[in-house]
Each structure stands twice: as C-alpha cells, then as structure tokens.
KEKE-3310 file (N, C-alpha, C; in steps of 0.2 Angstrom, whole numbers, plus 5000, padded with zeros to 4 digits):
npx = (5052:5048:5057:5061:5055:5065:5069:5059:5052:5057:5046:5043:5037:5030:5020:5008:4992:4979:4967:4952:4953:4962:4971:4987:4995:5003:5001:4995:4979:4972:4970:4977:4991:4994:4993:5003:5013:5016:5025:5034:5039:5043:5034:5023:5024:5017:5004:5007:5012:5000:4991:4997:4997:4983:4979:4989:4983:4971:4974:4981:4972:4964:4973:4984:4999:5012:5009:5004:5013:5018:5008:5004:5016:5018:5005:5006:5017:5011:5001:5008:5015:5003:4999:4995:4983:4974:4959:4958:4948:4942:4944:4948:4959:4958:4949:4954:4966:4963:4956:4965:4974:4964:4963:4976:4976:4968:4976:4982:4974:4975:4983:4972:4962:4969:4972:4959:4955:4964:4959:4947:4953:4959:4949:4945:4946:4938:4944:4946:4944:4944:4935:4923:4910:4909:4901:4899:4912:4912:4902:4907:4919:4913:4906:4916:4922:4911:4910:4922:4921:4911:4914:4924:4916:4909:4904:4917:4916:4906:4912:4922:4915:4909:4920:4927:4917:4916:4929:4937:4929:4920:4909:4895:4896:4909:4913:4909:4916:4929:4929:4926:4913:4895:4885:4873:4876:4884:4875:4866:4876:4878:4867:4865:4876:4872:4860:4866:4874:4864:4859:4869:4873:4884:4894:4898:4910:4917:4917:4920:4913:4900:4888:4886:4886:4875:4864:4856:4863:4864)
npy = (5124:5131:5144:5148:5166:5181:5184:5176:5163:5146:5133:5118:5102:5086:5076:5071:5063:5074:5081:5092:5107:5100:5101:5102:5095:5108:5117:5133:5140:5143:5157:5162:5158:5164:5178:5178:5175:5188:5194:5185:5178:5164:5157:5154:5143:5134:5134:5130:5116:5112:5111:5109:5096:5092:5104:5101:5088:5091:5099:5090:5080:5088:5094:5085:5077:5083:5097:5099:5100:5112:5121:5120:5124:5138:5143:5142:5152:5164:5165:5168:5180:5187:5188:5197:5202:5193:5189:5190:5188:5176:5159:5148:5144:5137:5139:5151:5148:5137:5144:5153:5142:5136:5147:5147:5135:5138:5143:5133:5125:5119:5108:5103:5099:5090:5080:5076:5070:5059:5053:5047:5040:5030:5023:5016:5002:4990:4984:4969:4959:4948:4952:4958:4957:4954:4962:4973:4979:4983:4992:5001:5006:5013:5022:5031:5035:5042:5052:5059:5066:5073:5082:5088:5095:5103:5120:5132:5139:5131:5119:5122:5124:5112:5104:5109:5107:5092:5087:5095:5096:5105:5118:5126:5140:5141:5138:5149:5159:5155:5157:5169:5174:5176:5168:5163:5162:5151:5141:5141:5137:5125:5117:5117:5110:5098:5094:5090:5079:5070:5065:5057:5046:5043:5030:5025:5020:5025:5039:5047:5057:5056:5055:5068:5077:5074:5076:5089:5100:5098)
npz = (4831:4847:4858:4874:4879:4881:4898:4903:4913:4911:4911:4919:4920:4923:4913:4918:4920:4924:4934:4931:4940:4950:4964:4970:4984:4995:4985:4979:4977:4960:4956:4967:4965:4953:4956:4966:4958:4950:4958:4960:4949:4946:4952:4944:4938:4945:4940:4927:4930:4935:4924:4912:4906:4903:4895:4883:4880:4875:4864:4857:4853:4844:4834:4833:4840:4837:4834:4846:4856:4853:4854:4867:4873:4869:4873:4887:4888:4882:4892:4904:4900:4900:4912:4922:4917:4921:4929:4944:4953:4948:4952:4945:4933:4921:4910:4904:4900:4892:4882:4876:4871:4861:4852:4847:4841:4830:4822:4815:4806:4795:4801:4810:4801:4794:4804:4808:4796:4797:4807:4801:4791:4800:4804:4793:4793:4803:4819:4827:4840:4855:4863:4859:4848:4830:4825:4834:4833:4820:4819:4828:4821:4811:4817:4822:4812:4806:4816:4814:4802:4802:4813:4806:4797:4803:4808:4813:4826:4833:4833:4842:4853:4856:4858:4869:4878:4877:4877:4887:4896:4901:4909:4902:4906:4908:4895:4888:4895:4892:4878:4877:4874:4873:4884:4880:4866:4867:4870:4859:4849:4854:4854:4841:4835:4843:4837:4824:4829:4834:4823:4819:4829:4843:4850:4867:4868:4858:4859:4875:4879:4875:4882:4889:4877:4870:4879:4887:4899:4916)
capx = (5051:5049:5062:5058:5057:5070:5066:5052:5055:5055:5042:5044:5033:5029:5014:5004:4985:4977:4959:4950:4953:4964:4975:4992:4998:5007:5000:4990:4973:4975:4970:4983:4997:4994:4993:5010:5019:5017:5031:5038:5038:5043:5026:5017:5025:5012:4999:5010:5011:4994:4987:5000:4994:4976:4981:4992:4979:4965:4977:4984:4966:4961:4978:4991:5005:5017:5006:5001:5018:5020:5002:5006:5022:5015:4999:5010:5021:5006:4997:5013:5015:4997:4995:4993:4977:4970:4954:4960:4940:4941:4949:4950:4963:4957:4945:4958:4971:4959:4953:4972:4975:4960:4965:4982:4974:4964:4982:4983:4967:4976:4984:4967:4959:4972:4970:4952:4955:4968:4954:4943:4957:4961:4943:4943:4945:4937:4948:4943:4947:4940:4930:4917:4907:4913:4896:4901:4918:4910:4897:4911:4924:4909:4905:4922:4922:4906:4911:4928:4918:4905:4918:4929:4913:4906:4908:4924:4914:4902:4916:4926:4911:4908:4925:4928:4912:4917:4936:4939:4924:4919:4902:4893:4898:4916:4915:4908:4923:4935:4930:4923:4907:4888:4882:4867:4879:4886:4869:4864:4880:4878:4861:4865:4880:4868:4856:4870:4877:4860:4858:4875:4874:4891:4895:4902:4917:4920:4917:4917:4908:4894:4882:4886:4885:4868:4859:4856:4866:4859)
capy = (5124:5138:5144:5154:5173:5184:5185:5171:5157:5140:5129:5110:5097:5078:5076:5065:5065:5080:5082:5098:5110:5097:5105:5098:5097:5114:5122:5139:5141:5146:5164:5165:5157:5169:5184:5178:5177:5194:5198:5179:5175:5156:5154:5153:5137:5130:5134:5124:5110:5109:5111:5107:5090:5092:5107:5097:5082:5094:5101:5084:5077:5092:5095:5080:5078:5088:5104:5100:5103:5120:5124:5119:5129:5144:5143:5146:5158:5169:5167:5170:5187:5191:5186:5203:5204:5189:5191:5187:5185:5169:5153:5143:5147:5132:5143:5156:5144:5133:5150:5154:5136:5136:5152:5145:5129:5140:5145:5127:5123:5112:5102:5100:5096:5082:5075:5072:5065:5054:5049:5044:5034:5024:5019:5013:4996:4988:4981:4964:4956:4943:4954:4960:4954:4958:4967:4979:4982:4986:4998:5006:5009:5017:5028:5035:5039:5048:5058:5064:5068:5077:5088:5092:5099:5109:5128:5132:5142:5126:5114:5124:5124:5105:5100:5111:5104:5086:5085:5100:5095:5112:5118:5131:5145:5140:5139:5156:5163:5153:5160:5176:5175:5176:5161:5162:5160:5144:5137:5141:5133:5117:5114:5116:5104:5092:5091:5086:5073:5065:5061:5051:5044:5040:5026:5027:5017:5030:5046:5045:5062:5055:5056:5075:5079:5072:5078:5095:5100:5097)
capz = (4839:4851:4863:4879:4877:4886:4904:4903:4915:4908:4916:4917:4924:4922:4910:4922:4921:4929:4935:4932:4947:4955:4969:4972:4992:4995:4979:4979:4970:4953:4956:4972:4961:4947:4960:4968:4951:4948:4961:4960:4942:4946:4954:4938:4937:4948:4935:4922:4933:4936:4919:4906:4904:4900:4888:4879:4878:4872:4859:4853:4851:4840:4830:4833:4844:4835:4835:4853:4859:4852:4857:4874:4876:4867:4878:4894:4887:4882:4898:4908:4898:4901:4919:4925:4915:4923:4933:4951:4956:4946:4955:4939:4926:4915:4904:4902:4897:4885:4877:4872:4867:4856:4846:4845:4837:4825:4817:4814:4803:4790:4805:4813:4796:4794:4811:4808:4792:4799:4812:4796:4788:4804:4805:4787:4793:4809:4824:4830:4846:4858:4869:4857:4842:4825:4823:4837:4829:4814:4822:4832:4817:4807:4821:4822:4804:4805:4821:4811:4796:4806:4816:4801:4792:4807:4809:4819:4833:4835:4835:4848:4860:4857:4860:4875:4882:4878:4878:4891:4902:4903:4909:4897:4908:4907:4887:4887:4898:4887:4871:4877:4869:4878:4887:4875:4860:4868:4870:4852:4845:4856:4851:4834:4836:4846:4831:4819:4832:4835:4817:4818:4836:4844:4856:4873:4867:4853:4862:4882:4882:4872:4886:4889:4871:4868:4883:4891:4906:4923)
cpx = (5052:5054:5058:5061:5062:5066:5061:5055:5053:5052:5042:5040:5032:5022:5011:4997:4984:4970:4958:4950:4957:4970:4981:4994:5003:5005:4995:4984:4976:4976:4977:4990:4999:4996:5001:5015:5020:5023:5037:5037:5038:5037:5022:5018:5020:5007:5000:5009:5005:4991:4990:4998:4988:4976:4984:4987:4974:4969:4979:4977:4963:4967:4984:4996:5010:5015:5005:5007:5020:5014:5002:5010:5020:5009:5002:5014:5016:5003:5003:5014:5009:4994:4993:4987:4973:4965:4954:4953:4939:4946:4951:4953:4961:4953:4949:4963:4970:4957:4960:4973:4971:4962:4972:4981:4972:4970:4984:4977:4969:4979:4979:4963:4961:4971:4964:4952:4958:4963:4950:4946:4958:4955:4941:4943:4944:4943:4944:4946:4941:4935:4924:4915:4910:4907:4896:4907:4916:4906:4902:4917:4920:4907:4910:4923:4918:4908:4917:4925:4914:4908:4921:4923:4909:4909:4913:4921:4909:4907:4921:4922:4910:4912:4927:4923:4913:4923:4938:4935:4921:4912:4900:4895:4906:4918:4914:4914:4928:4935:4928:4918:4900:4887:4877:4870:4881:4880:4866:4869:4880:4872:4861:4870:4876:4864:4859:4871:4871:4858:4863:4877:4882:4891:4900:4910:4921:4922:4915:4913:4902:4888:4882:4884:4878:4861:4861:4860:4861:4858)
cpy = (5130:5138:5150:5161:5175:5186:5182:5165:5151:5135:5122:5106:5091:5079:5070:5068:5070:5080:5089:5101:5106:5102:5100:5099:5102:5118:5127:5137:5144:5154:5167:5163:5163:5176:5184:5179:5183:5197:5192:5175:5167:5154:5152:5146:5131:5129:5129:5119:5107:5108:5110:5101:5090:5097:5104:5091:5085:5096:5096:5081:5082:5093:5090:5082:5083:5095:5105:5103:5110:5124:5125:5124:5136:5147:5147:5152:5164:5171:5169:5178:5191:5190:5191:5206:5199:5192:5188:5186:5178:5164:5148:5146:5143:5135:5148:5153:5141:5139:5151:5149:5136:5141:5150:5139:5131:5142:5139:5123:5117:5106:5098:5096:5089:5078:5071:5068:5059:5049:5045:5038:5028:5021:5016:5005:4993:4984:4975:4962:4951:4946:4957:4957:4958:4964:4974:4982:4985:4992:5004:5010:5014:5023:5033:5039:5044:5054:5062:5067:5074:5084:5091:5096:5105:5115:5127:5134:5136:5120:5116:5122:5116:5101:5103:5107:5096:5084:5089:5099:5101:5113:5125:5138:5146:5141:5146:5161:5162:5156:5167:5178:5175:5169:5159:5159:5153:5140:5136:5136:5125:5114:5113:5110:5097:5089:5088:5080:5068:5062:5056:5049:5041:5035:5028:5025:5022:5036:5045:5051:5062:5058:5064:5078:5080:5073:5085:5095:5100:5105)
cpz = (4842:4856:4867:4877:4883:4892:4906:4907:4910:4912:4914:4922:4920:4918:4913:4921:4927:4929:4934:4939:4952:4959:4971:4980:4991:4991:4981:4975:4965:4955:4962:4969:4957:4951:4962:4962:4949:4951:4961:4954:4942:4949:4949:4936:4940:4943:4929:4923:4933:4930:4912:4902:4899:4894:4882:4876:4874:4865:4853:4849:4843:4834:4829:4839:4843:4836:4842:4857:4858:4855:4864:4877:4874:4872:4884:4894:4887:4888:4903:4907:4900:4908:4923:4924:4918:4927:4939:4954:4953:4949:4950:4934:4920:4909:4900:4898:4891:4879:4873:4868:4861:4851:4844:4839:4831:4819:4813:4810:4800:4794:4808:4808:4795:4798:4811:4803:4793:4803:4807:4794:4793:4805:4799:4788:4801:4813:4827:4835:4850:4862:4866:4849:4836:4822:4827:4834:4823:4815:4824:4826:4812:4811:4822:4816:4803:4809:4818:4806:4799:4809:4812:4797:4797:4807:4814:4826:4836:4838:4841:4854:4861:4860:4868:4881:4883:4880:4885:4899:4905:4903:4903:4899:4907:4899:4886:4889:4893:4881:4871:4873:4874:4879:4881:4868:4860:4868:4862:4848:4848:4854:4844:4832:4838:4840:4826:4822:4833:4829:4816:4825:4838:4850:4861:4872:4862:4856:4869:4884:4879:4876:4887:4883:4869:4873:4885:4898:4912:4926)
residu = (MET:HIS:HIS:ALA:ARG:PRO:ASN:THR:PRO:VAL:PHE:LYS:ALA:GLU:ARG:GLU:PRO:ASP:GLU:PRO:GLY:ARG:ARG:ILE:LEU:GLY:MET:HIS:SER:ASP:ASN:ALA:ALA:ILE:LYS:ARG:SER:LEU:SER:GLU:PRO:ALA:ALA:PHE:GLY:GLU:VAL:PHE:GLN:ARG:TYR:ALA:ALA:SER:VAL:HIS:ARG:TYR:ALA:ALA:ARG:ARG:ALA:GLY:ASP:SER:ILE:ALA:ASP:ASP:VAL:THR:GLY:GLU:THR:PHE:LEU:ILE:ALA:PHE:GLU:ARG:ARG:ALA:ARG:PHE:ASP:LEU:ALA:ARG:ASP:ASP:ALA:ARG:PRO:TRP:LEU:PHE:GLY:ILE:ALA:THR:ASN:LEU:ILE:HIS:ARG:HIS:ARG:ILE:ALA:GLU:ALA:ARG:THR:LEU:LYS:SER:LEU:GLU:ARG:ALA:ALA:ALA:GLU:PRO:VAL:TYR:ASP:ASP:GLY:ARG:SER:VAL:GLU:ASP:ALA:VAL:ASP:ALA:HIS:LEU:GLU:VAL:LYS:LYS:MET:ALA:ARG:THR:LEU:ARG:ARG:MET:PRO:ALA:GLY:ASP:ARG:ASP:CYS:LEU:LEU:LEU:PHE:ALA:TRP:ALA:ASP:PHE:SER:TYR:GLU:GLN:ILE:ALA:GLU:SER:LEU:ASP:ILE:PRO:ILE:GLY:THR:VAL:ARG:SER:ARG:MET:ASN:ARG:ALA:ARG:ARG:ILE:LEU:ARG:THR:GLN:PRO:LEU:THR:GLN:GLU:VAL:HIS:ARG:GLY:GLN:ALA:ARG:ILE:THR:SER:GLU:PRO:ALA)
# end
C-alpha cells in the first residue's frame, strides 16, 4: 500500500464515471488547474477529481483491481511531483496521466499477464440467458478467449497503443503524446495490431471499441 509522500497533498474524489475532457462546473481547464497548483498545491486535486476514475478503470482492465489502486495513486503522486514540467500549451492532461499509468503498469507485467489469463479462463464456459441464442453465447465466449490470448501475446508497445486507442478512447496524436513516440510509430503499431485482430474479429458485445480498432480513424 502506498502512502502519501511528505508535503504531498492527499487527493480524494468519488470514483464516478468521467468522460474524456469533461469539465465540472467551477473547475478550471487542465492546464489552468496545473498552473494554479504550482502556487496552490491543493488545486491539483481538480485534475485528480476529473480523471482518477478513468485512470483506475484503464489500469484495472489491464492489470486487475488490486494493482489498479496502486497504479492510480502512484500516477497522481508522480504527476503532482512533475507538474512543473507539464506543457502548459496543452489543455488536456489525459495523455500525460495515461502515459505515467502505462509506464507503471509495465512494472506489473506478471499481473497484467495474469489478468489476461483470467479473462481466458472466465471465457472457458459460455453464459446463457434468455436474451440471446446458445450460438451467440458460444460465439461471444470464444471471442473473449481469443481476444485475451491475442493481447497477451502481442508486443508490449503494440498492446499499449491498441489499449490506449480502445480503452482510453485516444486519438493517434494523443497516443503519441502519451507514450512519447512519433505518430508514425503509432500508425505502424496500430496497423500491425489491426492485422492480428482482423484474423480474430471481436463482437461489439465483447469489445465496445471494436469499431474503432478495426477501422482507420477519420
């Protein structure tokens, strides 16, 4: 369990669903809040309140809930300590925050692999209900299993790009900023990941980002 470092504010917020770039009434834009936090450290709590839920959700999907708690807390501690280095010309802090979170998740490769293996095991038996046919249930559980296996075997850099695109709803430009790589590298990695996924298509029910993954951005 991580503890707040000396002289570091403890940020608290309800983990309510947050939309990318959402602004809560009375709050500043991301860059304005970060700039103000340089002289008023507690102002950084606005950034935490705005994005803690989405960072936690992303980390949990990649490495499990227990790891996500640590990753989320550490992401905002690191961001707070590095806030003076944030590019104030950018008004969206999400690529910066998700880049920190992604690097932290890399320290938990075993947990990420375990999470994907658990997803495979969870798909070992189809779940039937009155709302869909047996065939649909079987198809869905097989596609979950294939998705998990494919993600687990995918190179880490390709997986990072793919999951930021699908689970964080990032544009190619935001992925490049988040991972600090050229946008051409993002395109190459996404094209490679798409080629793999096109051989193992996913349903909307299994992966709500399927339409984004398997088609080029507008």
